[in-house]
Every structure is written in C-alpha cells, then in structure tokens.
VOGU-3710 file (C-alpha; in Angstrom, 3 decimals, decimal comma):
1> mnnsalfsai> 6,013/2,288/10,721  5,938/-1,456/11,407  7,642/-2,116/8,091  9,914/0,933/7,896  11,377/0,525/11,392  12,578/-2,981/10,549  15,098/-1,642/8,008  17,148/-0,436/10,972  16,877/-3,791/12,760  17,781/-6,146/9,895
11> palevsmgmt> 21,592/-5,871/10,352  21,161/-6,651/14,063  18,902/-9,592/13,199  21,512/-10,907/10,740  24,237/-10,818/13,396  22,107/-12,176/16,239  20,529/-15,040/14,289  23,338/-15,768/11,823  21,145/-15,094/8,807  22,245/-15,313/5,209
21> eiqstwimsa> 21,511/-12,423/2,832  18,586/-14,335/1,272  17,074/-15,074/4,694  17,295/-11,430/5,738  15,577/-10,454/2,474  12,655/-12,686/3,398  12,221/-10,799/6,675  10,769/-8,015/4,506  9,416/-10,143/1,663  7,373/-12,459/3,927
31> fqltfasfll> 5,395/-9,489/5,203  4,849/-8,027/1,732  3,816/-11,407/0,307  1,071/-12,169/2,843  -0,026/-8,561/3,203  -0,716/-8,124/-0,499  -2,216/-11,600/-0,911  -4,727/-11,386/1,944  -6,046/-7,899/1,179  -8,888/-9,209/-0,979
41> isgrisdvyn> -10,268/-11,690/1,532  -9,970/-9,007/4,202  -11,960/-6,627/2,002  -14,656/-9,244/1,462  -14,916/-9,901/5,199  -15,271/-6,153/5,823  -18,058/-5,845/3,242  -19,948/-8,999/4,239  -19,466/-8,962/8,007  -18,536/-6,139/10,393
51> pkttfiagvs> -15,680/-3,773/9,412  -15,271/-2,594/13,015  -14,699/-6,138/14,239  -12,347/-6,850/11,339  -10,314/-3,711/12,025  -9,996/-4,354/15,759  -9,075/-7,998/15,136  -6,339/-6,926/12,715  -4,842/-4,292/15,020  -4,954/-6,517/18,102
61> glgvislcag> -3,576/-9,459/16,108  -0,674/-7,308/14,919  0,021/-6,331/18,532  -0,005/-9,909/19,848  2,174/-11,248/17,013  4,660/-8,380/17,425  4,832/-9,060/21,153  5,700/-12,702/20,442  8,236/-11,737/17,742  10,191/-9,719/20,282
71> fvnetipiiv> 11,032/-12,909/22,178  12,140/-14,924/19,132  15,830/-15,539/18,404  15,603/-18,027/15,519  15,470/-17,332/11,782  12,565/-19,502/10,609  10,162/-18,527/13,442  10,798/-14,798/12,888  10,084/-15,145/9,148  6,864/-17,035/9,937
81> lralmgiasa> 5,801/-14,352/12,422  6,525/-11,643/9,864  4,233/-13,471/7,439  1,517/-13,566/10,118  2,030/-9,821/10,702  1,279/-9,319/7,018  -2,048/-11,145/7,386  -2,986/-9,118/10,482  -2,007/-5,868/8,756  -4,054/-6,815/5,690
91> mtipsaltll> -7,141/-7,016/7,929  -6,751/-3,375/8,985  -6,544/-1,582/5,618  -9,803/-2,416/3,774  -11,783/-2,324/7,031  -10,341/1,085/7,932  -11,269/2,450/4,508  -14,765/0,964/4,808  -15,234/2,730/8,136  -13,932/6,013/6,711
101> vkvfpdpldq> -16,340/5,855/3,785  -19,214/5,265/6,227  -18,130/7,991/8,677  -17,726/10,547/5,882  -20,500/9,973/3,309  -20,191/13,530/1,990  -17,788/13,462/-1,006  -15,827/16,528/0,144  -15,358/15,270/3,706  -14,564/11,815/2,375
111> araigiyggs> -11,874/13,199/0,058  -10,232/15,068/2,942  -10,382/12,039/5,233  -8,899/9,629/2,686  -6,154/12,150/1,894  -5,138/12,526/5,531  -5,403/8,757/5,987  -2,863/8,313/3,202  -0,662/11,035/4,665  -0,385/9,132/7,927
121> aslanvlglm> 1,438/6,392/6,014  4,058/8,821/4,703  4,530/10,306/8,182  4,959/6,853/9,732  7,366/5,922/6,958  9,514/8,915/7,898  9,459/8,208/11,625  9,813/4,436/11,321  13,447/4,379/10,224  14,418/6,782/13,014
131> igamfvqwas> 12,430/4,943/15,695  13,953/1,618/14,686  17,464/3,093/14,633  17,053/4,548/18,123  15,866/1,220/19,555  18,740/-0,645/17,893  21,205/1,993/19,107  20,085/2,396/22,707  18,181/-0,811/23,510  17,926/-3,842/21,188
141> yhwvfwfvav> 16,178/-4,926/18,008  13,604/-6,742/20,176  12,111/-3,356/21,053  11,297/-2,667/17,394  8,675/-5,431/17,686  7,636/-4,635/21,240  7,033/-0,982/20,371  4,468/-2,058/17,751  2,731/-4,145/20,420  2,796/-1,254/22,916
151> vampaalaci> 1,016/0,972/20,368  -1,319/-1,553/18,715  -2,871/-3,303/21,695  -4,114/-0,166/23,545  -5,277/1,237/20,195  -7,377/-1,876/19,573  -8,979/-1,551/23,008  -9,674/2,155/22,429  -11,347/1,425/19,084  -13,902/-0,788/20,816
161> viippeisnt> -15,239/2,359/22,477  -14,338/5,053/19,944  -15,773/3,490/16,763  -19,575/3,860/16,955  -21,371/0,551/16,353  -23,939/2,007/13,958  -21,362/2,866/11,276  -20,048/-0,687/11,244  -23,334/-2,152/10,043  -23,366/-3,564/6,525
171> tnnlkpaaak> -26,151/-4,375/4,086  -25,523/-8,060/4,811  -26,333/-7,838/8,525  -29,853/-9,209/8,035  -28,667/-12,211/6,053  -28,457/-15,606/7,789  -25,005/-16,917/8,666  -25,004/-19,428/5,787  -25,769/-16,689/3,246  -22,979/-14,499/4,641
181> wksldilgvs> -20,506/-17,356/4,413  -21,539/-18,001/0,805  -21,130/-14,293/0,004  -17,425/-14,493/0,868  -16,768/-16,457/-2,343  -14,308/-18,688/-0,480  -13,292/-20,677/-3,552  -12,634/-17,606/-5,699  -10,771/-15,742/-2,970  -8,681/-18,828/-2,172
191> iltaalilfi> -7,688/-19,260/-5,826  -6,659/-15,608/-6,148  -4,847/-15,548/-2,791  -2,805/-18,634/-3,717  -2,078/-17,142/-7,154  -0,853/-13,879/-5,640  1,338/-15,670/-3,107  2,966/-17,694/-5,900  3,339/-14,625/-8,124  4,973/-12,419/-5,484
201> favtsgstgg> 7,195/-15,321/-4,423  8,325/-15,787/-8,035  8,974/-12,074/-8,591  10,862/-11,732/-5,299  12,946/-14,861/-5,961  13,624/-13,868/-9,563  15,260/-10,589/-8,587  17,683/-12,415/-6,263  18,113/-15,947/-7,635  17,721/-15,585/-11,405
211> wasvmvlvpl> 14,650/-15,580/-13,663  15,452/-18,821/-15,495  15,398/-21,042/-12,408  12,696/-23,653/-11,824  11,880/-22,012/-8,475  10,852/-18,868/-10,377  9,288/-20,184/-13,587  7,012/-22,857/-12,074  5,246/-20,595/-9,522  5,146/-17,730/-12,038
221> itsilmvigf> 3,390/-19,779/-14,741  1,133/-21,460/-12,171  0,087/-18,106/-10,723  -0,816/-16,713/-14,153  -2,964/-19,761/-14,916  -4,667/-19,466/-11,517  -5,452/-15,777/-12,090  -7,078/-16,683/-15,418  -9,028/-19,413/-13,633  -10,137/-16,941/-10,959
231> fywetripld> -11,586/-14,466/-13,454  -13,324/-17,303/-15,300  -14,828/-18,497/-12,004  -16,100/-14,993/-11,242  -18,101/-15,018/-14,486  -19,762/-18,334/-13,540  -21,219/-17,371/-10,153  -23,952/-14,861/-9,220  -22,775/-11,258/-9,170  -23,883/-10,679/-5,579
241> iaaipprtwf> -21,493/-13,309/-4,184  -18,518/-12,769/-6,499  -15,400/-11,456/-4,736  -14,620/-9,178/-7,701  -17,660/-9,079/-9,977  -16,610/-8,680/-13,626  -18,587/-5,420/-13,817  -16,171/-3,904/-11,274  -13,634/-3,270/-14,024  -16,286/-1,427/-16,037
251> yhnfsilfvv> -17,133/1,097/-13,336  -16,387/4,584/-14,566  -12,573/5,055/-14,801  -11,986/2,111/-12,425  -9,569/0,249/-14,708  -7,384/3,250/-15,518  -7,278/4,217/-11,827  -6,149/0,684/-10,982  -3,296/1,057/-13,477  -2,269/4,408/-11,948
261> allpflwwst> -2,277/2,827/-8,470  0,630/0,618/-9,560  2,988/3,625/-9,539  3,255/5,524/-6,195  4,825/2,792/-4,040  7,050/1,791/-6,955  8,479/5,327/-7,164  9,137/5,597/-3,432  10,580/2,066/-3,167  12,894/2,532/-6,150
271> vflifttlwq> 14,277/5,831/-4,885  14,795/4,560/-1,344  16,358/1,251/-2,425  18,794/2,802/-4,906  20,020/5,640/-2,728  20,331/3,793/0,556  22,409/1,160/-1,249  24,494/3,811/-3,029  25,170/5,891/0,065  25,876/2,981/2,412
281> nvqgwsaiss> 27,703/0,456/0,227  29,441/2,694/-2,317  29,996/6,046/-0,638  30,655/4,646/2,828  27,691/6,076/4,715  27,265/2,969/6,890  24,038/4,279/8,368  22,640/1,122/9,902  25,590/-1,276/9,944  27,756/1,229/11,823
291> avymwslhcy> 25,061/1,665/14,411  24,764/-2,117/14,861  28,436/-3,045/14,984  29,798/0,076/16,730  27,029/1,178/19,062  28,901/-0,186/22,059  32,063/1,702/21,086  31,022/5,129/19,886  27,866/7,142/20,425  29,042/9,056/17,362
301> smlpiiklfl> 27,916/6,111/15,225  24,369/7,406/15,611  25,196/10,441/13,482  25,246/8,606/10,116  21,728/7,347/10,867  20,524/10,876/11,505  22,317/12,018/8,366  20,655/9,314/6,264  17,294/10,144/7,826  17,633/13,851/7,098
311> ltrlpmgvis> 18,830/13,367/3,528  16,292/10,747/2,435  13,207/10,494/4,588  12,777/14,067/5,812  12,276/15,857/2,454  10,246/12,932/1,109  8,074/12,452/4,189  7,332/16,080/5,014  6,363/16,971/1,452  4,261/13,817/1,141
321> fmmsftgsls> 2,401/14,574/4,363  1,693/18,132/3,195  0,289/16,824/-0,095  -2,094/14,526/1,785  -4,145/17,593/2,774  -5,027/18,329/-0,863  -8,026/15,975/-0,864  -10,526/18,835/-1,075  -9,021/19,904/-4,419  -10,820/16,964/-6,016
331> rifspkwiil> -14,103/18,853/-5,528  -12,715/21,910/-7,346  -10,620/20,381/-10,111  -11,112/17,157/-11,994  -9,086/14,285/-10,481  -7,726/13,761/-13,990  -5,806/17,043/-13,945  -4,529/16,493/-10,406  -3,315/12,973/-11,216  -1,644/14,219/-14,412
341> tglsfcmvst> 0,054/16,960/-12,383  1,339/14,370/-9,933  2,610/12,141/-12,739  4,354/15,091/-14,412  6,110/15,918/-11,115  7,281/12,298/-10,899  8,578/12,471/-14,473  10,598/15,632/-13,793  12,086/14,236/-10,599  12,979/10,911/-12,217
351> vllalgggsp> 14,831/12,710/-15,026  16,814/14,663/-12,402  17,736/11,422/-10,631  18,774/9,809/-13,924  20,990/12,748/-14,917  22,734/13,241/-11,582  23,137/11,700/-8,168  26,257/9,589/-8,450  28,299/11,938/-6,303  27,578/13,504/-2,882
361> rdywqyifpa> 28,112/16,964/-4,384  25,086/16,338/-6,606  22,777/16,262/-3,604  21,563/19,869/-3,593  21,680/20,225/-7,379  19,810/17,062/-8,329  18,789/14,787/-5,459  17,119/17,158/-3,013  14,905/18,877/-5,647  14,129/15,452/-7,153
371> ftigsagaml> 13,107/14,063/-3,748  10,952/17,104/-3,073  9,231/17,311/-6,467  8,874/13,550/-6,817  7,445/13,021/-3,349  4,880/15,752/-3,984  3,957/14,124/-7,286  3,763/10,582/-5,926  1,585/11,706/-3,016  -0,726/13,728/-5,282
381> tythtniaif> -1,086/10,680/-7,515  -1,666/8,355/-4,555  -4,155/10,595/-2,756  -6,350/11,511/-5,691  -6,284/8,061/-7,278  -7,422/6,735/-3,905  -10,228/9,291/-3,683  -11,351/8,812/-7,295  -11,421/5,004/-7,160  -13,730/5,054/-4,122
391> qaapssmagt> -16,051/7,510/-5,862  -16,086/5,299/-8,961  -17,582/2,289/-7,166  -20,606/1,875/-4,860  -19,942/2,414/-1,157  -21,192/-1,119/-0,434  -17,979/-2,358/-2,083  -15,671/-0,086/-0,068  -13,781/-2,966/1,541  -13,216/-4,765/-1,747
401> vgaifngalq> -12,235/-1,537/-3,522  -9,794/-0,728/-0,723  -8,282/-4,190/-1,084  -7,946/-3,839/-4,867  -6,367/-0,385/-4,561  -3,857/-1,369/-1,871  -3,142/-4,615/-3,697  -2,254/-2,571/-6,788  0,128/-0,454/-4,695  1,919/-3,588/-3,442
411> fgsaiglagv> 1,970/-5,388/-6,793  3,328/-2,333/-8,577  6,109/-2,080/-6,036  6,974/-5,807/-6,120  6,911/-6,161/-9,911  8,582/-2,807/-10,564  11,400/-3,381/-8,076  12,132/-6,721/-9,698  12,417/-4,964/-13,066  14,501/-2,123/-11,631
421> ssietsveai> 16,891/-4,544/-9,910  17,320/-6,634/-13,063  18,029/-3,592/-15,248  20,447/-2,092/-12,742  22,341/-5,384/-12,349  22,514/-5,993/-16,114  23,923/-2,545/-16,888  26,387/-2,669/-14,000  27,730/-5,986/-15,296  28,838/-4,199/-18,480
431> hggpyeyrgr> 29,618/-0,686/-17,217  31,839/-0,577/-14,158  29,838/-2,535/-11,600  27,975/-1,080/-8,593  30,580/1,652/-8,107  29,417/3,362/-11,304  26,106/5,232/-11,554  25,146/3,948/-15,028  23,107/1,013/-13,746  21,131/3,232/-11,393
441> aaafwflftv> 20,619/5,821/-14,143  19,259/3,082/-16,429  16,866/2,017/-13,665  15,570/5,575/-13,385  15,108/5,830/-17,160  13,066/2,618/-16,966  10,974/4,202/-14,198  10,570/7,346/-16,334  9,229/5,181/-19,182  6,669/3,571/-16,871
451> isiqfisvsi> 5,476/6,978/-15,642  5,271/8,319/-19,201  3,074/5,401/-20,280  0,772/6,075/-17,338  0,667/9,790/-18,165  -0,384/9,040/-21,754  -2,933/6,432/-20,595  -4,615/8,823/-18,158  -4,651/11,588/-20,783  -6,458/9,329/-23,259
461> fydrstdhip> -8,650/7,002/-21,191  -9,723/8,983/-18,121  -13,285/10,220/-18,747  -14,301/13,415/-16,928  -17,985/13,226/-17,858  -19,117/12,078/-14,404  -16,629/13,944/-12,213  -18,081/14,908/-8,822  -21,237/12,818/-9,393  -21,656/10,053/-6,761
471> qpehgnsanp> -21,951/6,583/-8,254  -25,228/4,684/-7,640  -25,449/1,604/-5,482  -26,117/-1,783/-7,037  -29,530/-1,928/-8,536  -30,136/1,813/-8,536  -30,610/4,007/-11,531  -27,310/4,997/-13,100  -28,730/8,084/-14,783  -26,494/10,939/-13,602
481> aqpkthfdtk> -29,218/13,423/-14,465  -31,339/11,958/-11,669  -29,024/11,408/-8,731  -30,522/9,517/-5,848  -31,785/11,395/-2,836  -30,331/10,094/0,371  -30,313/12,174/3,507  -31,579/11,835/6,995  -32,913/14,149/9,633  -33,647/13,658/13,301
491> lndakvivig> -37,038/14,395/14,839  -36,859/14,088/18,607  -35,602/10,526/19,167  -36,895/9,155/15,852  -34,734/9,003/12,751  -36,555/9,669/9,499  -34,781/8,382/6,395  -35,730/9,712/2,965  -34,750/7,353/0,161  -35,367/6,951/-3,544
501> kaelvdllv> -37,732/4,434/-5,108  -34,965/2,086/-6,251  -33,450/2,008/-2,768  -36,850/1,228/-1,280  -37,229/-1,718/-3,628  -33,749/-2,957/-2,654  -34,587/-2,561/1,020  -37,852/-4,494/0,699  -36,179/-7,265/-1,255
//
C-alpha cells in the first residue's frame, strides 16, 4: 500500500515541488533500489539475531520516516526519505517470513499462512491506489505519507505484545556477541548490497536515459564484477557464516524456483504500466492528473480515478487475493503442476493482451478476461513458488530464503520493465509512435517469450521426487526415507522435546 498509494500522489508532488520527469521517476525508483538491495542483510539479521526485534524495528522505522516525509516540500529530501523507507521496508519482509515459518511449523499450516501473507500484498495493492487518490482529492498528498505512519506506528507497538517471545528465538541466541557479528558476513553482504544498488541504478537509468551512456555502462559492468566477487568470497569463508552459502543453490529445486520468482511482479508491473499509460496519455483517461489539477474545480474529476481503479486494480486484486487461499493445494498436488498451471494462465492472458487492447471497445473482449486469467496465474505462481522455496531449504535459513525470494521478485520486475520499455519504445519509433498499439503488443510478445521459457524450464528441471517431504536442517541426515522426528508435548508445566540423534549432536555442539 505504501508504494501503490504514491502513484496517485506523484502528479501532486511534481506540481508542488517543481520536479522534472526524471526526478519524479526516482520517487518510485529510490524505494525499489534500497528495498531490493537491503533484503539480504535484513534476512541475515533475522536469522542471526531476533526476527521479532527486526520486524518491529522495520515497521516502526517505516512509520517514523513516513511521518517525517509528510512535512517535506523539497525534491532531494523526499527522494532520500523514500530511499530510507525502502531500507525500513526491507527489514520487515524476511523477518515476517521467519516468524511465520516458526509460528506454523506444520507444512500444511505453513503453506496456508504464506499464501494468505502473499494475498495481503495484492489486497493492499488494490486499495493503495484508491486510498492515495482519495487523500490527494480531499486532503493533500502529505496525508499519503501520514496515513502510513498512522497505521505503522500503532502496529509496531501492538507487535511487541502480540508476537510471543519464544518464537523469535534463533539457533544463534547462545552465541557470544562477537560470534553473532561474524555470522552476519558483513563483507560479503556489503559487496552484494553495493552491487545490487549499482545494478538497479543502471537498469533504471538505462530505460530512461539510454543504454550506451557512461552513467549506465560503468555501474552495470561494476555491479556484474562485484557479484562475481561476492560469490567467490562466499566459497572462501566457512559455510556457517556465509550470507548465501554456495550449497544454497543446490537445495532441491531451489535454483529453478528462484528463476520462477523473477516472473510474478514483472507480469503485474508490465500490465499496470502499459495500460495506465495507454488509458491516461493516449485515450484521455486523465485518472490522476485530472484529480490533481481539477480537484478544486469539479468533484466530478474523482470519477476517472474510480473508473481506472475499477478497470485495472479491481479484477486483478480480487482474483489475486482469492488465489492466495490456495496454499493448502500444495499438500494435495505437486507444486510443479500448480506452478505450471499458473504459468499457462499467464501465457494465455499475455496472448490476449498482445492481440487486442488498443481500443476501449476491446476491454470486455480481451482486457478483462486477460486481467482475470493472468492475475490468477501470477498469484498461483507467486504463492506456490513462495511455499515451495521455503520447503526446499532448512527453516534456520528462513530469513535469508525470504530475502532471496523477494529479491528475485524485485529484480525480475526491474530488469523486465527495462526490457519491456526498450522494446516498446523501439517499435513505436518505427510504427506510429505511442498512439499505435504495436509497441505495446511487441512488449507483450516479449513477456510471453519470457513466460514460455520459464514454463519449459519448470517442466524439465523441477524434480518431484521429494515433494511434501520436509528438508533436513544443517548437519542432519538427508535421507528422505528416515525423516527426522521432531515434536513436543507438554507435561504439567514441563516441556518435553523429542529429537533425533543428529539434532542432539548439533544441540550439544
């Protein structure tokens, strides 16, 4: 909601602060850049230290920064605060997933919880645009930031009481402070964070300023070299302190699930970007600009916002939220078949969007069914990839896995949107400009190609041999024929824990 609501406020920010188009783009890009880049270090902090503390710090930090942003009326400070919001938001995601995995150790309950957790994002995405538009229409853009603070700060206080302290304990609690600090792999995480910042900066700048510029090529090449250096560093340090141990990529199906995670946000972002631009700039549906420039003259100017909301976000958000309740299906069917079903839905919808959509009369024939089918497919893919990737890795790495998964979502969106924008612009330069649909159709055919490659990859490389079998913790036997026993029972006030031999050895060590 924090990100979605700001779409409605950007025109008001441009007018109030005298922003250029590039500066207004960085209002969104600054958040995405820091959010994606700081996910890994947030995941490491959640795994090594206390996920409850990390989560509360992130939520409260987001509230305080949003409160301050509401009082800012200058361009550079608001971009800096948006970057800080990205860091605070990055602290909440891996820690929240770590807590969920601990609260719901049973695979079926865990699948349901992670599914609903993902569905909350689609619901907030739907409501965010409308909430932001209402504040801009009836109050001011300042309230878009203040509303986040009003929600986040009481929520952080409530979590201090609501989240039980025992589930926030980690296996590193007994380590001395120096050992915990060493376990963060500060050097490795710093290298990767800097590399990701440079990479996202280059990709974002390339889609707006040209790919051949020095500002794009230098950070892009530097980031690639730093990523190579990071993975080399991870092979040179002990496995127990590596931020992303090399063996992580060899966990069952982990690599192919990471590849699939690049898609869902890319599909949603592409569809939303193309159609909001088409409807507002080409077909005259000035959804946000009309509300900003005419709100003092006509209350009727609110109607285009509602129209845009109903035609884009409502079918996408409602269907996505419904699909988030399908988590329990992963205990009945193999995640492979569910993910392939989701990808096939995305393929069908993308073909519909490529074939039609250039005219308002195409809405019910092409766009609405494409939004509905595609949103269902993207959410199925998102939900069950999320569930499967957590079941592929040990629960002690939940924070890191959550960071890797959410990082893949952001990177897929950033890289894919850059490609989509370049293809659309190139085709429009030859065929009629932005007022023709050919450039947008070419972008959707590019997206269809990406989905098809993922469909083929999952069909070939996803191994179903260990479906529904919990993965062992580090150091435990990996023989699926002898799954570890791990349950507890209460006897009066004493808690008796029954564990396997390998776990006992780990505990003693």
